[in-house]
DSSP file (Angstrom, degrees, kcal/mol; ACC not computed):
  #  RESIDUE AA STRUCTURE BP1 BP2  ACC     N-H-->O    O-->H-N    N-H-->O    O-->H-N    TCO  KAPPA ALPHA  PHI   PSI    X-CA   Y-CA   Z-CA
    1    1 A M              0   0    0      0, 0.0    20,-2.7     0, 0.0     2,-0.5   0.000 360.0 360.0 360.0 129.3   93.4   81.9   63.8
    2    2 A K  E     +A   20   0A   0     18,-0.2    37,-2.3    37,-0.1     2,-0.3  -0.825 360.0 177.2 -93.8 126.9   90.6   83.2   65.9
    3    3 A L  E     -AB  19  38A   0     16,-3.0    16,-2.7    -2,-0.5     2,-0.5  -0.921  30.3-131.8-132.5 159.5   90.2   81.8   69.4
    4    4 A I  E     -AB  18  37A   0     33,-2.9    33,-2.1    -2,-0.3     2,-0.3  -0.943  32.3-131.6-105.2 122.6   88.0   82.3   72.4
    5    5 A L  E     - B   0  36A   0     12,-2.3    11,-3.1    -2,-0.5    31,-0.3  -0.570  16.0-166.2 -82.1 133.0   90.1   82.7   75.6
    6    6 A K  S    S+     0   0    0     29,-3.3     2,-0.3    -2,-0.3    30,-0.2   0.554  75.2  14.7 -94.6 -10.0   89.1   80.6   78.6
    7    7 A E  S    S-     0   0    0     28,-0.9     2,-0.1     7,-0.2    -1,-0.1  -0.977  94.7 -78.4-153.2 165.7   91.3   82.6   81.0
    8    8 A D        -     0   0    0     -2,-0.3     2,-0.4     6,-0.1     6,-0.2  -0.458  43.3-169.2 -65.5 135.4   93.2   85.9   81.2
    9    9 A I  B >>  -C   13   0B   0      4,-2.8     4,-2.3    -2,-0.1     3,-1.8  -0.993  26.6-114.6-132.3 124.8   96.5   85.7   79.4
   10   10 A A  T 34 S+     0   0    0     -2,-0.4     4,-0.0     1,-0.3     0, 0.0  -0.300  96.5   5.5 -60.1 135.4   99.0   88.5   79.9
   11   11 A N  T 34 S+     0   0    0      1,-0.1    -1,-0.3    -2,-0.0     0, 0.0   0.534 128.3  62.1  66.1  12.0   99.7   90.6   76.7
   12   12 A L  T <4 S-     0   0    0     -3,-1.8     2,-0.3     1,-0.3    -2,-0.2   0.648 103.9 -72.9-122.7 -55.1   97.0   88.7   74.8
   13   13 A G  B  <  -C    9   0B   0     -4,-2.3    -4,-2.8     6,-0.1    -1,-0.3  -0.991  40.3 -79.2 174.1-178.7   93.5   89.2   76.3
   14   14 A Y    >   -     0   0    0     -2,-0.3     3,-1.4    -6,-0.2    -9,-0.3  -0.576  59.3 -69.9-106.6 170.8   91.0   88.5   78.9
   15   15 A K  T 3  S+     0   0    0      1,-0.2    -9,-0.2    -2,-0.2    -1,-0.2  -0.288 118.2  15.9 -58.0 142.3   88.7   85.6   79.7
   16   16 A D  T 3  S+     0   0    0    -11,-3.1     2,-0.3     1,-0.2    -1,-0.2   0.623  94.8 131.6  67.8  16.8   85.8   85.2   77.1
   17   17 A E    <   -     0   0    0     -3,-1.4   -12,-2.3   -12,-0.2     2,-0.7  -0.756  57.9-129.7 -94.2 149.5   87.5   87.5   74.5
   18   18 A I  E     +A    4   0A   0     -2,-0.3     2,-0.3   -14,-0.2   -14,-0.2  -0.868  36.9 177.4 -93.5 117.2   87.8   86.6   70.9
   19   19 A V  E     -A    3   0A   0    -16,-2.7   -16,-3.0    -2,-0.7     2,-0.6  -0.875  29.0-130.3-123.0 157.3   91.5   87.1   69.8
   20   20 A S  E     +A    2   0A   0     -2,-0.3     2,-0.3   -18,-0.2   -18,-0.2  -0.929  36.0 165.0-109.6 120.3   93.5   86.5   66.7
   21   21 A V        -     0   0    0    -20,-2.7     2,-0.1    -2,-0.6    -9,-0.0  -0.775  43.4 -83.6-124.6 167.4   96.8   84.6   67.2
   22   22 A K     >  -     0   0    0     -2,-0.3     4,-2.2     1,-0.1     5,-0.2  -0.477  43.2-116.8 -72.5 146.6   99.3   82.8   64.9
   23   23 A D  H  > S+     0   0    0      1,-0.2     4,-3.0     2,-0.2     5,-0.3   0.874 111.2  53.0 -52.1 -43.3   98.3   79.3   64.1
   24   24 A G  H  > S+     0   0    0      1,-0.2     4,-2.5     2,-0.2     5,-0.4   0.916 109.1  47.8 -61.4 -46.0  101.2   77.7   65.8
   25   25 A Y  H  >>S+     0   0    0     -3,-0.2     5,-2.3     2,-0.2     4,-1.3   0.879 116.3  46.2 -65.6 -37.6  100.7   79.5   69.2
   26   26 A G  I  <>S+     0   0    0     -4,-2.2     5,-2.5     3,-0.2    -2,-0.2   0.969 121.1  34.7 -68.9 -55.0   96.9   78.5   69.0
   27   27 A R  I  <5S+     0   0    0     -4,-3.0    -2,-0.2    -5,-0.2    -3,-0.2   0.756 125.0  40.3 -77.7 -22.4   97.4   74.8   68.1
   28   28 A N  I  <5S+     0   0    0     -4,-2.5    -1,-0.2    -5,-0.3    -3,-0.2   0.701 134.0   3.6-102.3 -21.3  100.5   74.1   70.0
   29   29 A F  I  X5S+     0   0    0     -4,-1.3     4,-1.8    -5,-0.4     6,-0.3   0.669 123.1  47.3-128.2 -56.0  100.0   76.0   73.3
   30   30 A L  I  4XS+     0   0    0     -5,-2.3     5,-2.0     1,-0.2     6,-1.3   0.901 117.2  37.9 -66.1 -44.7   96.7   77.7   73.8
   31   31 A I  T >4<S+     0   0    0     -5,-2.5     3,-1.2     4,-0.2    -1,-0.2   0.909 117.2  48.7 -75.4 -42.6   94.2   74.9   72.8
   32   32 A P  T 345S+     0   0    0      0, 0.0    -2,-0.2     0, 0.0    -1,-0.2   0.818 111.6  50.1 -69.4 -28.4   96.2   71.9   74.2
   33   33 A T  T 3<5S-     0   0    0     -4,-1.8    -2,-0.2     3,-0.0    -3,-0.1   0.444 115.0-116.4 -85.3  -1.5   96.6   73.6   77.6
   34   34 A G  T < 5S+     0   0    0     -3,-1.2    -3,-0.2     2,-0.2    -4,-0.1   0.672  82.7 120.5  77.9  13.8   92.8   74.5   77.8
   35   35 A K  S   <S+     0   0    0     -5,-2.0   -29,-3.3    -6,-0.3   -28,-0.9   0.626  77.8  10.5 -86.1 -16.7   93.4   78.2   77.7
   36   36 A A  E     -B    5   0A   0     -6,-1.3     2,-0.3   -31,-0.3   -31,-0.2  -0.991  58.1-149.3-156.1 159.5   91.4   78.7   74.5
   37   37 A V  E     -B    4   0A   0    -33,-2.1   -33,-2.9    -2,-0.3     2,-0.0  -0.957  41.8 -88.8-130.9 158.0   89.1   77.1   72.1
   38   38 A I  E     -B    3   0A   0     -2,-0.3     2,-1.9   -35,-0.2   -35,-0.2  -0.382  39.2-121.8 -66.3 139.7   88.6   77.7   68.4
   39   39 A A        +     0   0    0    -37,-2.3    -1,-0.1   -20,-0.1   -36,-0.1  -0.453  50.5 159.4 -83.0  65.1   86.1   80.5   67.7
   40   40 A S     >  -     0   0    0     -2,-1.9     4,-2.1     1,-0.1     5,-0.2  -0.400  55.8-101.8 -81.6 168.2   83.6   78.5   65.5
   41   41 A E  H  > S+     0   0    0      1,-0.2     4,-1.8     2,-0.2     5,-0.2   0.902 123.4  49.5 -58.7 -44.0   80.0   79.8   65.1
   42   42 A P  H  > S+     0   0    0      0, 0.0     4,-2.1     0, 0.0    -1,-0.2   0.872 112.0  49.9 -62.0 -36.2   78.6   77.3   67.6
   43   43 A A  H  > S+     0   0    0      1,-0.2     4,-2.0     2,-0.2    -2,-0.2   0.863 110.0  51.2 -68.5 -35.6   81.3   78.4   70.1
   44   44 A K  H  X S+     0   0    0     -4,-2.1     4,-2.2     2,-0.2    -1,-0.2   0.854 109.1  49.5 -68.3 -37.6   80.5   82.0   69.5
   45   45 A K  H  X S+     0   0    0     -4,-1.8     4,-2.1     2,-0.2    -2,-0.2   0.884 111.0  48.4 -71.3 -38.5   76.8   81.4   70.1
   46   46 A V  H  X S+     0   0    0     -4,-2.1     4,-2.6     2,-0.2    -2,-0.2   0.893 112.6  52.1 -66.5 -37.0   77.5   79.5   73.4
   47   47 A L  H  X S+     0   0    0     -4,-2.0     4,-2.8     2,-0.2     5,-0.2   0.935 108.5  48.6 -62.9 -46.6   79.9   82.4   74.4
   48   48 A A  H  X S+     0   0    0     -4,-2.2     4,-2.0     2,-0.2    -1,-0.2   0.900 112.9  48.1 -62.0 -42.8   77.2   85.0   73.7
   49   49 A E  H  X S+     0   0    0     -4,-2.1     4,-2.4     2,-0.2    -1,-0.2   0.936 112.2  48.2 -61.1 -47.5   74.6   83.1   75.8
   50   50 A N  H  X S+     0   0    0     -4,-2.6     4,-2.1     1,-0.2    -2,-0.2   0.910 111.7  49.3 -63.7 -41.8   77.0   82.6   78.7
   51   51 A L  H  X S+     0   0    0     -4,-2.8     4,-0.6     2,-0.2    -1,-0.2   0.888 110.2  52.2 -61.2 -39.1   78.0   86.4   78.7
   52   52 A R  H >< S+     0   0    0     -4,-2.0     3,-0.8    -5,-0.2     4,-0.3   0.935 111.9  45.7 -68.5 -41.2   74.3   87.3   78.6
   53   53 A Q  H 3< S+     0   0    0     -4,-2.4     3,-0.3     1,-0.2     4,-0.3   0.833 118.7  42.6 -65.8 -34.4   73.6   85.0   81.7
   54   54 A R  H 3X S+     0   0    0     -4,-2.1     4,-3.0    -5,-0.2     5,-0.3   0.350  81.3 103.5 -91.7   6.5   76.6   86.4   83.5
   55   55 A A  H <X S+     0   0    0     -3,-0.8     4,-1.8    -4,-0.6    -1,-0.2   0.877  83.2  46.7 -67.4 -37.2   76.2   90.0   82.7
   56   56 A H  H  > S+     0   0    0     -3,-0.3     4,-2.2    -4,-0.3    -1,-0.2   0.937 114.0  47.7 -65.8 -44.2   74.8   90.8   86.2
   57   57 A K  H  > S+     0   0    0     -4,-0.3     4,-2.2     1,-0.2    -2,-0.2   0.923 111.2  51.1 -62.1 -43.9   77.6   88.9   87.9
   58   58 A L  H  X S+     0   0    0     -4,-3.0     4,-2.3     1,-0.2    -1,-0.2   0.876 107.6  53.7 -66.0 -35.0   80.3   90.5   85.8
   59   59 A E  H  X S+     0   0    0     -4,-1.8     4,-2.2    -5,-0.3    -1,-0.2   0.941 108.1  50.1 -64.1 -43.9   78.9   94.0   86.6
   60   60 A K  H  X S+     0   0    0     -4,-2.2     4,-2.5     2,-0.2    -2,-0.2   0.902 109.6  50.2 -58.1 -42.7   79.1   93.3   90.2
   61   61 A I  H  X S+     0   0    0     -4,-2.2     4,-1.9     1,-0.2    -1,-0.2   0.868 111.6  49.0 -66.5 -33.4   82.7   92.2   89.8
   62   62 A K  H  X S+     0   0    0     -4,-2.3     4,-2.0     2,-0.2    -1,-0.2   0.877 109.6  51.1 -69.0 -36.8   83.5   95.3   87.9
   63   63 A K  H  X S+     0   0    0     -4,-2.2     4,-1.8     2,-0.2    -2,-0.2   0.885 109.3  50.6 -70.4 -38.9   81.9   97.5   90.5
   64   64 A D  H  X S+     0   0    0     -4,-2.5     4,-2.4     2,-0.2    -1,-0.2   0.910 110.2  50.9 -63.7 -38.8   84.0   95.7   93.3
   65   65 A A  H  X S+     0   0    0     -4,-1.9     4,-2.3     1,-0.2    -2,-0.2   0.900 109.6  50.2 -68.0 -35.3   87.2   96.4   91.2
   66   66 A Q  H  X S+     0   0    0     -4,-2.0     4,-1.9     2,-0.2    -1,-0.2   0.829 108.9  51.9 -70.5 -28.4   86.2  100.1   90.9
   67   67 A D  H  X S+     0   0    0     -4,-1.8     4,-2.0     2,-0.2    -2,-0.2   0.930 111.9  45.3 -67.4 -46.5   85.7  100.3   94.7
   68   68 A I  H  X S+     0   0    0     -4,-2.4     4,-2.6     1,-0.2     5,-0.2   0.924 112.6  52.6 -62.6 -42.5   89.1   98.8   95.4
   69   69 A A  H  X S+     0   0    0     -4,-2.3     4,-1.4     1,-0.2    -1,-0.2   0.879 107.1  51.5 -60.6 -39.2   90.6  101.2   92.7
   70   70 A A  H  < S+     0   0    0     -4,-1.9    -1,-0.2     2,-0.2    -2,-0.2   0.899 112.2  46.3 -59.0 -44.6   89.0  104.1   94.5
   71   71 A R  H  < S+     0   0    0     -4,-2.0    -2,-0.2     1,-0.2    -1,-0.2   0.867 113.6  49.2 -68.6 -38.0   90.6  102.9   97.8
   72   72 A L  H >< S+     0   0    0     -4,-2.6     3,-2.0    -5,-0.1    -1,-0.2   0.704  86.8 104.3 -77.8 -18.6   94.0  102.4   96.1
   73   73 A D  T 3< S+     0   0    0     -4,-1.4     3,-0.1     1,-0.3    67,-0.1  -0.424  87.7  19.8 -66.2 131.8   93.9  105.9   94.5
   74   74 A G  T 3  S+     0   0    0      1,-0.3     2,-0.3    -2,-0.2    -1,-0.3   0.312  91.9 129.7  93.6 -10.5   96.3  108.2   96.3
   75   75 A V    <   -     0   0    0     -3,-2.0     2,-0.4    -4,-0.0    -1,-0.3  -0.612  33.1-177.8 -75.5 135.9   98.2  105.4   98.0
   76   76 A S        -     0   0    0     -2,-0.3     2,-0.3    64,-0.1    66,-0.2  -0.994  11.7-147.2-131.6 142.7  102.0  105.6   97.6
   77   77 A L  E     -d  142   0C   0     64,-1.9    66,-2.6    -2,-0.4     2,-0.5  -0.711   9.5-151.8-109.8 155.5  104.5  103.1   98.9
   78   78 A V  E     -d  143   0C   0     -2,-0.3     2,-0.5    64,-0.2    66,-0.2  -0.985  18.2-170.3-124.7 118.5  108.0  103.2  100.3
   79   79 A I  E     -d  144   0C   0     64,-3.1    66,-2.6    -2,-0.5     2,-0.3  -0.942  10.6-146.7-115.3 125.2  110.0  100.0   99.7
   80   80 A G  E     +d  145   0C   0     -2,-0.5     2,-0.3    64,-0.2    66,-0.2  -0.690  22.0 172.8 -88.4 140.0  113.3   99.4  101.4
   81   81 A A  E     -d  146   0C   0     64,-2.4    66,-1.9    -2,-0.3    67,-0.4  -0.996  38.1-103.2-147.0 152.5  116.1   97.4   99.6
   82   82 A K        -     0   0    0     -2,-0.3     8,-2.1     8,-0.2     2,-0.3  -0.572  48.5-176.3 -73.1 133.6  119.7   96.7  100.3
   83   83 A T  B     -G   89   0D   0     -2,-0.3     6,-0.2     6,-0.2     2,-0.1  -0.860  26.1-117.7-132.2 162.2  121.9   98.8   98.1
   84   84 A S    >   -     0   0    0      4,-2.6     3,-1.2    -2,-0.3    64,-0.1  -0.213  48.6 -90.8 -83.4-175.5  125.5   99.4   97.2
   85   85 A S  T 3  S+     0   0    0      1,-0.2    -1,-0.1     2,-0.1    -2,-0.0   0.651 126.4  56.9 -76.9 -12.9  127.2  102.7   98.0
   86   86 A T  T 3  S-     0   0    0      2,-0.1    -1,-0.2     0, 0.0     3,-0.1   0.446 121.6-102.6 -94.5  -1.4  126.3  104.0   94.5
   87   87 A G  S <  S+     0   0    0     -3,-1.2    36,-1.7     1,-0.3     2,-0.3   0.485  74.5 139.2  97.8  -1.5  122.6  103.4   95.0
   88   88 A T  E     -H  122   0E   0     34,-0.2    -4,-2.6     1,-0.0    -1,-0.3  -0.615  51.5-124.1 -83.0 142.3  122.3  100.2   92.9
   89   89 A I  E     -G   83   0E   0     32,-3.0     2,-0.9    -2,-0.3    -6,-0.2  -0.626  15.3-120.7 -85.4 142.7  120.0   97.6   94.5
   90   90 A F  E    S-     0   0E   0     -8,-2.1     2,-0.3    -2,-0.3    -8,-0.2  -0.758  92.2 -18.4 -76.0 108.1  121.3   94.1   95.1
   91   91 A G  E    S-     0   0E   0     -2,-0.9     2,-0.3    30,-0.1    -2,-0.1  -0.746 102.8 -82.6  85.2-137.4  118.8   92.1   93.0
   92   92 A S  E     -     0   0E   0     -2,-0.3     2,-0.5    -4,-0.1    29,-0.2  -0.969  27.0-102.9-155.2 169.2  115.7   94.1   92.1
   93   93 A V  E     +H  120   0E   0     27,-2.0    27,-0.8    -2,-0.3     2,-0.2  -0.846  45.9 175.4 -95.7 131.9  112.3   95.2   93.3
   94   94 A S    >>  -     0   0    0     -2,-0.5     4,-1.4    25,-0.1     3,-0.6  -0.621  49.4 -80.8-127.2-171.3  109.5   93.2   91.7
   95   95 A N  H 3> S+     0   0    0      1,-0.2     4,-2.4    -2,-0.2     5,-0.2   0.727 120.9  65.5 -65.9 -22.4  105.7   92.9   91.9
   96   96 A I  H 3> S+     0   0    0      2,-0.2     4,-2.0     1,-0.2    -1,-0.2   0.886 102.3  44.9 -67.9 -38.2  106.1   90.6   95.0
   97   97 A Q  H <> S+     0   0    0     -3,-0.6     4,-1.9     2,-0.2    -2,-0.2   0.858 112.7  51.9 -71.8 -35.7  107.6   93.4   97.2
   98   98 A V  H  X S+     0   0    0     -4,-1.4     4,-2.2     2,-0.2    -2,-0.2   0.921 111.0  48.4 -66.8 -42.5  104.9   95.8   95.9
   99   99 A A  H  X S+     0   0    0     -4,-2.4     4,-1.8     1,-0.2    10,-0.3   0.915 110.7  51.7 -61.4 -45.3  102.1   93.1   96.9
  100  100 A E  H  X S+     0   0    0     -4,-2.0     4,-1.4     1,-0.2    -1,-0.2   0.852 110.7  47.4 -64.8 -33.5  103.8   92.7  100.3
  101  101 A E  H  X S+     0   0    0     -4,-1.9     4,-0.9     2,-0.2    -1,-0.2   0.868 111.0  50.8 -73.0 -34.9  103.7   96.4  101.0
  102  102 A L  H  <>S+     0   0    0     -4,-2.2     5,-2.9     1,-0.2    -2,-0.2   0.819 106.8  54.6 -66.6 -30.5  100.2   96.7   99.9
  103  103 A A  H ><5S+     0   0    0     -4,-1.8     3,-1.3     3,-0.2    -2,-0.2   0.833 102.0  58.8 -72.9 -33.7   99.3   93.8  102.2
  104  104 A K  H 3<5S+     0   0    0     -4,-1.4    -1,-0.2     1,-0.2    -2,-0.2   0.817 106.5  49.2 -64.0 -28.3  100.9   95.7  105.2
  105  105 A R  T 3<5S-     0   0    0     -4,-0.9    -1,-0.2     2,-0.2    -2,-0.2   0.335 129.1 -94.8 -97.5   9.0   98.4   98.5  104.4
  106  106 A G  T < 5S+     0   0    0     -3,-1.3     2,-0.7     1,-0.2    -3,-0.2   0.596  85.1 123.1  99.6  11.3   95.4   96.2  104.3
  107  107 A F      < -     0   0    0     -5,-2.9     2,-1.4    -8,-0.1    -1,-0.2  -0.918  45.1-159.5-112.1 114.6   95.1   95.5  100.6
  108  108 A E        +     0   0    0     -2,-0.7     2,-0.5    -3,-0.1    -8,-0.1  -0.692  27.9 164.6 -91.2  90.7   95.2   91.9   99.6
  109  109 A I        -     0   0    0     -2,-1.4     2,-0.2   -10,-0.3    -6,-0.1  -0.918  39.6-119.5-111.9 126.7   96.2   92.2   96.0
  110  110 A D    >   -     0   0    0     -2,-0.5     3,-1.8     1,-0.1     4,-0.2  -0.500  16.2-135.0 -69.5 134.7   97.4   89.2   94.0
  111  111 A R  G >  S+     0   0    0      1,-0.3     3,-1.1    -2,-0.2    -1,-0.1   0.667  98.4  71.1 -66.9 -17.3  100.9   89.8   92.8
  112  112 A K  G 3  S+     0   0    0      1,-0.2    -1,-0.3     3,-0.0    -2,-0.0   0.705  97.3  49.8 -70.9 -21.9  100.0   88.4   89.3
  113  113 A I  G <  S+     0   0    0     -3,-1.8    18,-2.6   -18,-0.1     2,-0.5   0.336  91.2  94.6 -96.1   6.9   97.9   91.5   88.5
  114  114 A I  E <   -E  130   0C   0     -3,-1.1     2,-0.5    16,-0.2    16,-0.2  -0.846  56.7-173.1 -98.9 125.6  100.7   93.9   89.5
  115  115 A Y  E     -E  129   0C   0     14,-3.0    14,-3.0    -2,-0.5     2,-0.5  -0.984  13.7-169.7-129.3 128.5  102.8   95.0   86.6
  116  116 A I  E     -E  128   0C   0     -2,-0.5    12,-0.1    12,-0.2   -21,-0.1  -0.976  14.2-151.7-115.8 123.5  106.0   97.1   86.8
  117  117 A K  S    S+     0   0    0     10,-0.5     2,-0.3    -2,-0.5    -1,-0.2   0.939  75.0  29.9 -66.3 -49.9  107.1   98.3   83.3
  118  118 A D  S    S-     0   0    0      1,-0.0     2,-0.2     0, 0.0     0, 0.0  -0.743  94.2 -95.9-109.1 159.5  110.7   98.6   83.8
  119  119 A S        -     0   0    0     -2,-0.3     2,-0.9     1,-0.1   -25,-0.1  -0.521  34.2-135.9 -73.7 139.1  113.1   96.6   86.1
  120  120 A V  E     +H   93   0E   0    -27,-0.8   -27,-2.0    -2,-0.2    -1,-0.1  -0.828  47.6 142.4-105.1 103.1  113.7   98.4   89.3
  121  121 A K  E     +     0   0E   0     -2,-0.9   -32,-3.0   -29,-0.2     2,-0.3   0.326  56.2  53.1-122.0   6.8  117.4   98.1   90.0
  122  122 A E  E    S-H   88   0E   0    -34,-0.3     2,-0.3   -29,-0.1   -34,-0.2  -0.904  89.5 -91.8-136.5 163.8  118.2  101.6   91.5
  123  123 A V  S    S+     0   0    0    -36,-1.7     2,-0.3    -2,-0.3    22,-0.2  -0.595  78.4  85.9 -74.5 138.6  117.0  103.7   94.3
  124  124 A G  E    S- F   0 144C   0     20,-0.9    20,-3.1    -2,-0.3     2,-0.4  -0.996  77.9 -50.4 162.1-167.6  114.3  106.2   93.0
  125  125 A N  E     + F   0 143C   0     -2,-0.3     2,-0.2    18,-0.2    18,-0.2  -0.890  53.3 166.8-111.2 134.8  110.6  106.7   92.2
  126  126 A Y  E     - F   0 142C   0     16,-3.1    16,-2.4    -2,-0.4     2,-0.4  -0.796  26.5-129.4-135.3 173.1  108.7  104.2   90.1
  127  127 A K  E     - F   0 141C   0     14,-0.2   -10,-0.5    -2,-0.2     2,-0.3  -0.993  13.2-164.0-132.2 142.3  105.1  103.3   89.2
  128  128 A A  E     -EF 116 140C   0     12,-2.3    12,-3.4    -2,-0.4     2,-0.5  -0.934  13.8-141.2-119.3 144.6  103.3  100.0   89.3
  129  129 A Q  E     -EF 115 139C   0    -14,-3.0   -14,-3.0    -2,-0.3     2,-0.6  -0.926   7.9-159.1-111.7 130.7  100.1   99.3   87.6
  130  130 A V  E     -EF 114 138C   0      8,-2.9     8,-2.1    -2,-0.5     2,-1.1  -0.932   4.2-160.3-112.6 111.7   97.4   97.2   89.3
  131  131 A R  E     + F   0 137C   0    -18,-2.6     6,-0.2    -2,-0.6     3,-0.1  -0.738  19.5 167.2-100.2  96.9   95.0   95.7   86.8
  132  132 A L  E     +     0   0C   0     -2,-1.1     2,-0.3     4,-1.0    -1,-0.2   0.772  69.8   0.8 -77.5 -28.2   91.9   94.8   88.9
  133  133 A H  E >  S- F   0 136C   0      3,-2.1     3,-0.7   -68,-0.1    -1,-0.1  -0.930  82.7 -99.0-153.8 162.2   89.6   94.2   85.9
  134  134 A K  T 3  S+     0   0    0     -2,-0.3     3,-0.1     1,-0.2  -120,-0.0   0.704 127.9  33.8 -68.4 -15.8   90.0   94.4   82.2
  135  135 A E  T 3  S+     0   0    0      1,-0.1     2,-0.5   -73,-0.0    -1,-0.2   0.370 113.1  69.2-111.2  -0.5   88.5   97.8   82.3
  136  136 A V  E <   + F   0 133C   0     -3,-0.7    -3,-2.1     2,-0.0    -4,-1.0  -0.955  53.2 150.5-130.7 115.2   89.8   98.9   85.7
  137  137 A A  E     - F   0 131C   0     -2,-0.5     2,-0.4    -6,-0.2    -6,-0.2  -0.986  19.8-164.3-138.0 151.8   93.4   99.7   86.4
  138  138 A V  E     - F   0 130C   0     -8,-2.1    -8,-2.9    -2,-0.3     2,-0.4  -0.997  16.1-132.9-138.6 138.8   95.1  102.0   88.9
  139  139 A E  E     - F   0 129C   0     -2,-0.4   -10,-0.2   -10,-0.2   -12,-0.0  -0.741  16.5-162.9 -92.5 141.0   98.7  103.3   89.0
  140  140 A I  E     - F   0 128C   0    -12,-3.4   -12,-2.3    -2,-0.4     2,-0.2  -0.977   9.6-146.0-124.1 117.3  100.5  103.1   92.3
  141  141 A P  E     - F   0 127C   0      0, 0.0   -64,-1.9     0, 0.0     2,-0.4  -0.578  22.6-179.6 -78.4 145.9  103.7  105.3   92.7
  142  142 A F  E     -dF  77 126C   0    -16,-2.4   -16,-3.1   -66,-0.2     2,-0.5  -0.996  18.4-143.8-144.3 149.9  106.3  103.7   94.9
  143  143 A E  E     -dF  78 125C   0    -66,-2.6   -64,-3.1    -2,-0.4     2,-0.5  -0.947   9.5-145.4-117.2 131.1  109.7  104.9   96.1
  144  144 A V  E     -dF  79 124C   0    -20,-3.1   -20,-0.9    -2,-0.5     2,-0.3  -0.822  24.4-178.3 -91.1 130.7  112.7  102.6   96.6
  145  145 A I  E     -d   80   0C   0    -66,-2.6   -64,-2.4    -2,-0.5     2,-0.3  -0.897  31.3-104.0-127.5 159.2  115.0  103.6   99.4
  146  146 A S  E     -d   81   0C   0     -2,-0.3   -64,-0.2   -66,-0.2   -66,-0.0  -0.626  23.2-170.6 -77.3 131.7  118.2  102.2  100.8
  147  147 A E        +     0   0    0    -66,-1.9   -65,-0.2    -2,-0.3    -1,-0.1   0.177  45.6 124.7-110.4  15.8  117.8  100.3  104.0
  148  148 A N  S    S-     0   0    0    -67,-0.4    -2,-0.0   -64,-0.1   -64,-0.0  -0.401  70.5-109.4 -68.5 151.4  121.5  100.1  104.6
  149  149 A N        -     0   0    0     -2,-0.1     2,-0.2     1,-0.1    -1,-0.1  -0.686  36.9-110.8 -80.3 135.4  122.8  101.4  107.9
  150  150 A P              0   0    0      0, 0.0    -1,-0.1     0, 0.0    -3,-0.0  -0.467 360.0 360.0 -67.9 135.4  124.7  104.6  107.4
  151  151 A A              0   0    0     -2,-0.2    -2,-0.0    -3,-0.0    -3,-0.0   0.462 360.0 360.0 -91.6 360.0  128.4  104.0  108.2
């Protein structure tokens, strides 16, 4: 089933993309929740016209994303977490902590566009990907350290 997405959906596609999904996913979730519409010929024509009219605006959004990516390039973070004596973190470090650390440095990045591939449950070095635009992403290295008091 071919659908036109009305918003960005993780692991599927971005707004105004035509994607192919299984019938049940499209009919039972994407269409009823307003996240997509069926990609019929009239809908494709409307999409093409809308994209043509918004091309200038989309180019500005992409340029802004590239500017933010350039500022983020070279930034590395240090995140403190409570750990056991073996270096295992109580809980885990998620995109929320990465977003908070970026906010302390003056970058207001929405946590929903920050992706960490593996779960962070031990002290060490990791990478988070910030997807600012569908064509602009930047990787931010971060180190998880223990914030326990030495005994």
